C-alpha positions as CSV (number, residue, x, y, z in Angstrom):
1,M,-35.0,6.0,4.5
2,T,-32.2,3.8,6.7
3,R,-30.3,5.6,9.2
4,P,-27.1,6.7,8.2
5,I,-23.4,5.5,10.0
6,I,-23.1,9.0,10.9
7,S,-26.1,9.7,12.7
8,E,-25.0,13.0,14.3
9,P,-24.9,16.0,12.3
10,L,-21.8,17.0,10.1
11,T,-19.0,18.7,12.4
12,Q,-19.1,22.5,12.7
13,R,-16.5,25.2,12.1
14,E,-14.4,24.8,15.1
15,T,-14.8,20.8,15.1
16,D,-13.7,21.2,11.0
17,R,-10.6,23.4,12.3
18,T,-9.6,20.6,15.1
19,V,-9.8,17.8,12.3
20,W,-7.6,19.4,9.3
21,I,-5.1,20.6,12.7
22,T,-5.2,16.2,14.2
23,M,-5.0,15.7,10.2
24,A,-1.5,18.0,10.0
25,V,-0.6,16.5,13.1
26,L,-0.2,12.8,12.0
27,F,0.7,13.6,8.1
28,T,3.9,15.3,10.0
29,L,4.7,12.8,12.1
30,A,3.7,9.6,9.8
31,L,5.8,11.2,7.4
32,S,9.2,12.1,10.3
33,V,8.5,8.2,11.0
34,R,9.0,7.2,7.2
35,M,11.8,9.1,6.4
36,A,13.5,7.9,10.1
37,C,13.1,4.5,8.3
38,F,13.9,5.6,5.1
39,T,14.5,2.1,2.9
40,G,14.7,4.1,-1.1
41,L,15.5,0.9,-3.6
42,I,15.1,-2.5,-3.0
43,A,16.1,-3.7,-6.9
44,S,13.3,-5.8,-6.7
45,D,10.0,-5.2,-8.0
46,D,10.5,-1.7,-7.8
47,L,13.2,-2.0,-11.1
48,G,10.0,-3.4,-12.9
49,Y,7.2,-0.7,-12.1
50,A,10.0,1.9,-12.3
51,K,10.9,0.6,-16.1
52,Y,7.3,0.5,-17.2
53,A,7.0,4.3,-16.1
54,Q,9.9,5.5,-17.3
55,Q,8.5,3.9,-20.5
56,I,5.5,5.3,-20.2
57,A,6.6,8.7,-19.9
58,N,9.0,8.8,-22.2
59,G,6.3,7.4,-24.9
60,T,7.5,3.8,-25.7
61,Y,5.2,2.4,-23.5
62,H,3.3,-1.3,-24.9
63,L,1.3,-3.8,-23.2
64,E,3.1,-6.7,-22.1
65,S,1.6,-10.1,-20.4
66,H,3.2,-8.5,-16.8
67,H,1.3,-7.9,-13.8
68,Y,3.7,-4.6,-13.3
69,A,2.8,-3.4,-16.5
70,I,-1.1,-3.0,-16.0
71,R,-1.0,-1.4,-12.6
72,Y,-1.7,2.0,-14.0
73,G,-2.5,3.0,-10.3
74,V,1.5,2.9,-9.7
75,I,3.0,3.8,-13.1
76,V,0.5,6.0,-14.7
77,P,1.6,8.5,-11.4
78,L,5.4,7.7,-11.8
79,A,5.3,8.5,-14.8
80,L,3.7,11.8,-14.5
81,V,6.2,12.7,-12.0
82,Y,9.4,11.4,-14.1
83,R,8.2,13.6,-16.6
84,L,8.5,16.7,-14.6
85,F,11.1,16.0,-12.5
86,G,13.3,12.9,-14.0
87,M,14.1,9.7,-13.1
88,H,16.4,9.6,-9.7
89,E,15.9,7.9,-6.2
90,W,13.7,10.7,-4.5
91,T,11.4,11.0,-7.7
92,T,11.2,7.2,-7.7
93,V,10.0,7.1,-4.0
94,I,8.1,10.6,-3.3
95,L,4.6,9.0,-3.7
96,P,4.6,5.9,-2.3
97,V,6.2,8.0,0.5
98,I,3.7,10.8,0.7
99,S,0.8,8.3,-0.2
100,S,2.1,6.4,3.1
101,S,2.3,9.8,5.1
102,L,-1.4,10.2,4.1
103,A,-3.2,7.8,4.9
104,P,-3.3,8.2,8.6
105,A,-4.3,11.2,8.3
106,L,-7.1,10.4,6.3
107,V,-8.1,7.2,8.4
108,A,-8.2,10.0,11.3
109,A,-11.1,11.4,9.4
110,L,-12.6,8.7,8.9
111,A,-12.4,7.8,12.9
112,E,-13.5,11.3,13.6
113,R,-16.4,11.2,11.5
114,L,-17.4,7.4,12.8
115,S,-16.5,8.3,16.7
116,G,-14.9,11.5,17.4
117,R,-11.5,13.1,17.9
118,G,-9.8,10.4,20.7
119,V,-11.0,8.0,18.5
120,A,-9.5,9.6,15.8
121,W,-6.1,10.1,17.2
122,I,-5.8,6.4,18.2
123,A,-6.5,5.2,14.9
124,G,-4.1,7.6,13.1
125,L,-1.4,7.1,15.8
126,F,-1.9,2.9,15.2
127,L,-1.5,3.4,11.6
128,A,1.4,5.8,11.3
129,T,3.6,4.0,13.6
130,F,2.5,0.3,11.6
131,P,6.0,-1.1,11.5
132,I,5.0,-3.1,8.0
133,E,3.5,0.2,6.5
134,V,6.7,2.5,7.7
135,R,9.2,-0.3,6.4
136,Y,7.3,0.0,2.9
137,A,6.0,3.3,2.7
138,S,9.8,4.3,0.9
139,V,9.7,1.2,-1.5
140,L,8.2,1.4,-5.4
141,V,6.0,-0.9,-4.6
142,P,1.8,-0.7,-4.5
143,E,0.4,-1.0,-1.3
144,P,1.4,2.4,-0.1
145,F,-1.1,3.7,-2.8
146,L,-4.0,1.1,-2.3
147,E,-4.1,2.1,1.3
148,T,-4.6,5.2,1.1
149,L,-6.7,4.9,-2.1
150,L,-9.1,2.5,0.1
151,V,-9.2,5.0,3.0
152,I,-10.1,7.6,0.6
153,G,-12.8,5.4,-1.2
154,V,-14.3,4.7,2.0
155,L,-14.1,8.2,3.5
156,L,-16.3,9.4,0.4
157,F,-18.8,6.8,0.9
158,V,-19.6,7.5,4.4
159,L,-20.2,11.6,3.4
160,A,-21.8,10.1,0.3
161,E,-24.0,8.3,2.8
162,R,-24.6,11.0,5.0
163,N,-25.2,13.5,3.0
164,T,-27.7,11.5,0.1
165,S,-24.9,13.1,-2.3
166,I,-24.8,11.2,-5.7
167,I,-21.5,12.8,-7.2
168,L,-19.6,11.7,-3.1
169,G,-21.1,8.2,-4.4
170,L,-20.2,8.0,-7.8
171,T,-16.7,9.6,-6.6
172,A,-16.2,7.0,-3.9
173,G,-16.6,4.0,-7.1
174,S,-14.3,6.0,-8.9
175,V,-11.6,6.0,-6.5
176,L,-12.3,2.3,-5.6
177,G,-12.1,1.5,-9.5
178,I,-8.7,3.1,-9.4
179,S,-7.3,0.5,-6.5
180,Y,-8.4,-1.9,-8.3
181,L,-5.6,-0.6,-11.1
182,T,-3.2,-0.2,-8.7
183,K,-3.9,-3.9,-6.9
184,E,-6.5,-6.7,-7.4
185,P,-7.8,-6.7,-3.6
186,G,-9.0,-3.0,-4.0
187,V,-11.6,-4.6,-5.7
188,F,-13.1,-6.7,-3.2
189,V,-12.9,-3.2,-0.6
190,A,-15.2,-2.2,-3.5
191,V,-17.6,-5.6,-2.9
192,A,-17.7,-5.2,0.4
193,L,-18.8,-1.5,0.0
194,F,-21.9,-2.2,-2.1
195,M,-22.8,-5.1,-0.2
196,F,-23.0,-2.6,3.2
197,A,-25.1,-0.5,0.3
198,L,-27.2,-3.4,-0.3
199,L,-28.2,-4.5,3.5
200,K,-28.7,-1.6,4.2
201,R,-31.4,-0.7,1.4
202,N,-29.5,2.0,0.4
203,W,-30.3,1.3,-3.2
204,R,-29.0,4.8,-4.6
205,L,-25.4,5.0,-2.9
206,A,-25.1,1.1,-4.1
207,L,-25.9,2.3,-7.8
208,T,-24.0,5.2,-7.8
209,V,-20.5,3.4,-6.4
210,A,-21.0,0.8,-8.9
211,F,-21.3,3.0,-12.0
212,G,-18.0,5.0,-10.7
213,I,-16.3,0.9,-10.0
214,A,-17.9,0.5,-13.8
215,F,-16.6,3.8,-15.4
216,V,-13.3,2.9,-14.6
217,V,-13.5,-1.3,-15.2
218,V,-15.0,-0.9,-18.9
219,A,-12.2,2.4,-19.5
220,E,-9.6,-0.3,-18.9
221,L,-11.6,-3.4,-20.5
222,I,-11.6,-0.5,-23.9
223,W,-7.8,0.0,-23.2
224,Y,-7.5,-3.3,-23.6
225,W,-9.4,-4.0,-26.4
226,S,-8.0,-1.2,-28.4
227,Q,-4.5,-2.0,-27.6
228,S,-4.4,-5.6,-27.7
229,G,-7.8,-7.0,-29.6
230,D,-8.5,-9.0,-25.2
231,L,-10.8,-7.6,-23.2
232,L,-9.5,-10.1,-20.5
233,F,-5.7,-8.9,-21.2
234,R,-5.7,-8.6,-17.2
235,L,-6.5,-12.5,-16.5
236,H,-4.3,-13.5,-19.4
237,A,-1.0,-11.8,-17.8
238,M,-1.9,-12.8,-14.7
239,A,-0.7,-16.2,-15.8
240,V,3.0,-14.8,-15.8
241,H,2.2,-14.5,-12.2
242,N,1.1,-17.7,-11.9
243,R,4.8,-19.5,-13.1
244,S,6.8,-17.4,-11.0
245,E,8.6,-18.8,-8.2
246,M,6.9,-17.1,-5.5
247,A,3.8,-18.5,-6.8
248,I,4.9,-22.1,-7.3
249,E,6.4,-22.6,-3.7
250,A,2.9,-20.9,-2.3
251,N,1.3,-23.5,-3.7
252,G,3.8,-26.0,-2.4
253,N,2.3,-27.0,1.1
254,L,-1.2,-25.6,0.5
255,S,-2.6,-26.7,3.9
256,Y,0.0,-24.5,5.6
257,R,-0.6,-21.9,2.8
258,L,-4.3,-21.4,3.6
259,L,-4.8,-22.5,7.2
260,K,-1.6,-21.1,9.7
261,A,0.7,-18.5,7.2
262,Y,-1.0,-15.2,7.7
263,P,-2.8,-16.2,11.2
264,R,0.3,-17.0,12.2
265,M,1.6,-13.3,11.0
266,M,-1.5,-11.7,12.4
267,L,-1.5,-13.0,15.6
268,V,2.4,-13.7,16.6
269,P,4.4,-10.6,17.5
270,S,7.2,-9.7,15.3
271,T,9.3,-6.8,13.7
272,D,7.1,-6.6,10.9
273,F,3.7,-6.4,13.0
274,G,5.0,-5.6,16.4
275,I,1.9,-5.5,18.8
276,H,-0.1,-3.5,16.5
277,S,-1.8,-6.9,14.9
278,L,-2.7,-8.6,17.9
279,L,-4.0,-5.8,19.5
280,A,-6.6,-4.7,16.5
281,V,-7.2,-8.3,15.9
282,G,-8.1,-8.4,19.5
283,L,-10.0,-5.9,19.9
284,S,-11.6,-6.0,16.7
285,G,-13.0,-9.5,17.8
286,V,-14.3,-7.5,21.0
287,A,-16.2,-4.7,18.9
288,F,-17.9,-7.5,17.5
289,F,-19.7,-8.7,20.0
290,W,-19.5,-5.7,22.5
291,Q,-21.2,-3.0,19.7
292,R,-22.6,-4.2,17.2
293,S,-23.8,-1.9,14.9
294,A,-23.5,-0.3,11.5
295,K,-20.0,1.3,11.8
296,T,-18.6,-2.2,13.1
297,L,-20.2,-3.7,10.3
298,L,-18.7,-1.8,7.4
299,L,-15.4,-1.6,9.6
300,L,-15.1,-5.5,9.5
301,S,-16.5,-6.0,6.2
302,W,-13.9,-3.8,4.7
303,A,-11.0,-6.1,6.4
304,A,-12.8,-9.7,6.1
305,L,-13.3,-9.2,2.4
306,P,-10.1,-8.8,1.0
307,F,-8.2,-10.8,3.5
308,L,-10.6,-14.0,2.3
309,Y,-9.5,-13.2,-0.8
310,L,-5.8,-12.8,-0.1
311,N,-5.8,-15.9,2.1
312,F,-7.8,-18.6,0.3
313,G,-8.6,-16.7,-3.4
314,T,-7.4,-18.2,-6.5
315,S,-5.4,-16.2,-9.6
316,S,-6.1,-18.4,-11.7
317,F,-9.6,-19.2,-13.1
318,R,-8.7,-23.0,-14.7
319,S,-7.1,-24.3,-11.5
320,Y,-6.4,-22.9,-8.2
321,C,-3.8,-21.3,-7.6
322,A,-3.7,-20.3,-4.0
323,L,-1.8,-16.3,-3.9
324,P,2.2,-15.5,-2.5
325,T,2.0,-14.8,0.8
326,A,4.2,-11.7,2.5
327,P,3.2,-9.4,5.2
328,R,3.1,-6.7,3.3
329,Y,0.6,-8.1,1.0
330,I,-1.9,-8.7,3.8
331,G,-1.2,-4.9,5.1
332,L,-3.9,-3.6,3.3
333,V,-6.6,-5.9,6.3
334,Y,-5.4,-3.2,8.9
335,A,-6.9,0.5,8.6
336,P,-10.2,-0.5,9.4
337,L,-9.2,-3.2,12.3
338,F,-7.2,0.3,13.7
339,V,-10.4,1.9,13.8
340,L,-12.0,-0.7,15.2
341,A,-9.8,-1.0,18.5
342,A,-9.7,2.5,18.7
343,I,-13.5,2.9,18.9
344,V,-12.8,0.1,21.6
345,L,-10.1,1.5,23.9
346,G,-11.9,5.2,23.2
347,R,-15.4,3.3,24.3
348,W,-13.5,1.7,27.7
349,A,-12.3,4.4,28.6
350,G,-14.7,6.0,30.1
351,T,-12.5,7.4,33.1
352,I,-9.7,9.2,34.0
353,K,-8.2,6.5,35.3
354,K,-8.8,4.3,32.1
355,R,-7.9,7.6,30.0
356,R,-4.5,7.0,31.6
357,V,-4.5,3.7,30.7
358,V,-5.5,3.9,27.0
359,A,-2.9,6.2,26.6
360,A,0.5,4.2,28.1
361,V,-1.2,1.2,26.3
362,V,-1.3,3.4,23.0
363,A,2.2,4.8,23.5
364,I,3.9,1.8,23.8
365,V,2.2,0.0,20.9
366,C,3.5,3.0,19.1
367,I,7.5,3.5,20.6
368,L,7.7,-0.8,19.7
369,G,6.3,-0.1,16.2
370,V,8.9,2.6,15.4
371,A,11.7,0.6,17.2
372,C,10.4,-2.5,14.7
373,A,10.3,-0.1,11.7
374,I,13.8,1.1,12.2
375,R,15.4,-2.4,12.9
376,T,13.7,-3.3,9.4
377,R,15.2,-0.2,7.5
378,R,16.9,-1.2,4.1
379,I,17.2,-4.7,4.9
380,G,15.8,-7.5,2.7
381,Y,15.9,-8.2,-0.9
382,R,18.6,-6.2,-2.9
383,T,19.2,-3.7,-0.2
384,E,22.7,-4.9,0.3
385,H,23.4,-5.0,-3.4
386,V,22.0,-1.2,-3.7
387,K,24.1,-0.2,-0.7
388,Q,27.0,-1.4,-2.4
389,L,26.1,0.8,-5.3
390,R,25.3,3.7,-4.0
391,R,29.2,3.5,-3.0
392,I,30.1,2.8,-6.2
393,A,28.6,5.4,-7.7
394,V,29.8,8.1,-5.5
395,V,33.1,6.9,-6.1
396,A,32.5,6.8,-9.8
397,R,31.3,10.8,-9.6
398,Q,34.2,11.6,-7.4
399,N,36.5,10.0,-10.5
400,R,34.7,11.0,-13.1
401,S,34.8,7.5,-14.5
402,Q,31.9,6.1,-16.9
403,I,30.3,2.4,-16.0
404,C,30.4,0.3,-18.8
405,Q,29.4,-3.6,-18.5
406,F,27.7,-5.5,-15.7
407,V,28.6,-8.8,-15.2
408,G,26.9,-12.0,-13.3
409,P,23.4,-12.6,-12.9
410,D,22.5,-9.9,-11.2
411,G,24.0,-7.4,-13.5
412,T,21.0,-6.3,-15.3
413,A,19.2,-5.2,-11.8
414,W,22.8,-3.0,-11.0
415,Q,22.6,-1.3,-14.3
416,Q,18.9,-0.9,-14.0
417,V,20.1,0.5,-10.2
418,L,22.0,2.8,-11.3
419,A,20.4,4.1,-14.1
420,I,17.7,5.5,-11.2
421,I,20.6,6.4,-9.2
422,E,23.6,8.1,-10.8
423,P,22.3,7.9,-14.6
424,D,24.5,10.2,-15.9
425,R,27.6,7.6,-14.7
426,L,26.6,5.0,-17.3
427,G,28.2,4.9,-20.7
428,C,31.6,3.5,-21.9
429,T,33.5,6.5,-23.2
430,G,36.0,9.0,-20.9
431,Q,39.6,8.3,-19.8
432,S,38.1,6.4,-16.5
433,V,35.8,3.3,-17.6
434,L,34.4,0.6,-15.3
435,Q,32.6,-2.4,-14.7
436,I,30.3,-4.3,-12.5
437,V,31.1,-7.3,-11.5
438,P,30.4,-9.8,-8.4
439,D,32.4,-10.2,-5.6
440,P,32.8,-13.0,-3.6
441,H,29.7,-12.8,-1.6
442,G,27.9,-11.9,-4.7
443,L,27.5,-8.1,-3.9
444,P,28.4,-5.6,-7.3
445,M,32.4,-3.9,-6.8
446,S,33.6,-2.2,-9.6
447,A,36.7,-3.0,-11.5
448,Q,39.1,-1.3,-14.2
449,R,37.8,-2.2,-17.2
């Protein structure tokens, strides 16, 4: 029988209580940081996901050849929230906020199982204050959902191996399958875990995880077949994505895109990555040479396979089409890197003096991370448009005005934003009727109709 990743006995009741306290503190800290750095609507991808979630909530949804429409790990939970509480800004962003706040707590639980309490605190604090994670935590995009699902899947995988549990293995596979329905790179973490189980010759774990994933994938294929008669609807829907401006731009300079884009993001300190990334990548390299073990292999595989896909993969089987790059896309590889970095720091800190050095390093990294996140809140995309629309909505509410018409190239997006922020103000009845038009800078402004 192969040696499990967790070689020590499962924790006792007192230690279990400590783990729950650690998770609760990290969740509270992460939530506080995310609310302090709140962004909300950005009038970009979030409007697409909100549209399809509303269709599901209203019973008007049907398949469309667009990747937003088939990321069910995002739009189905959001549809349930809309169904229960209505469509508002807070209902649109509450799930990513909670999901992103849970991730550091879950990473701490995983790290504690692998290497102890000190490592759990370090890894959890790194993820709780990681700037790119904080920035998009309050935005409706797939990454906050995806990361939490991946951490849950890996945690269940580790527990399934330790307890030789078929149920936990199947559940881990199912969660990883749902992560794939949230965003496609999730499948590569599933592949990493499957290959890890095979390398350790744990055939039963590999099969149970594969069955869990297969159950979700088969259900998805049946759904596509029943609705469109096309088993490969997801692949065909990506053809629309491949014609987008982002995809075309990504393939314009392939040498830079494939060899420099992501390495530059990850190794050069910035407001998106702080110094978290440089520290995590550097210490993960140290872990590879200094602590070769099953848990190191697991964590490196978890990070490496999705990175290789995001950097070198293609979104088309007919011709090579490199994936667009963005800081938030690559963010999903950092949870395992933070655990590896925490393991190295925890192992090095063998004396009181060294522990103080580690505490100082962690504090500096986390404080800088929060400072970077504060600088990036409510910037980029159409956040300036959303700020203006919030002001217009307040004035319209105070004056009991209705907003009837939207003029300009961004008019549709403005209407969608106001449908979320202030749906009661949309209409063409009443004594005071407004239209939204672009100002000289292209931002929305109200005008009497």
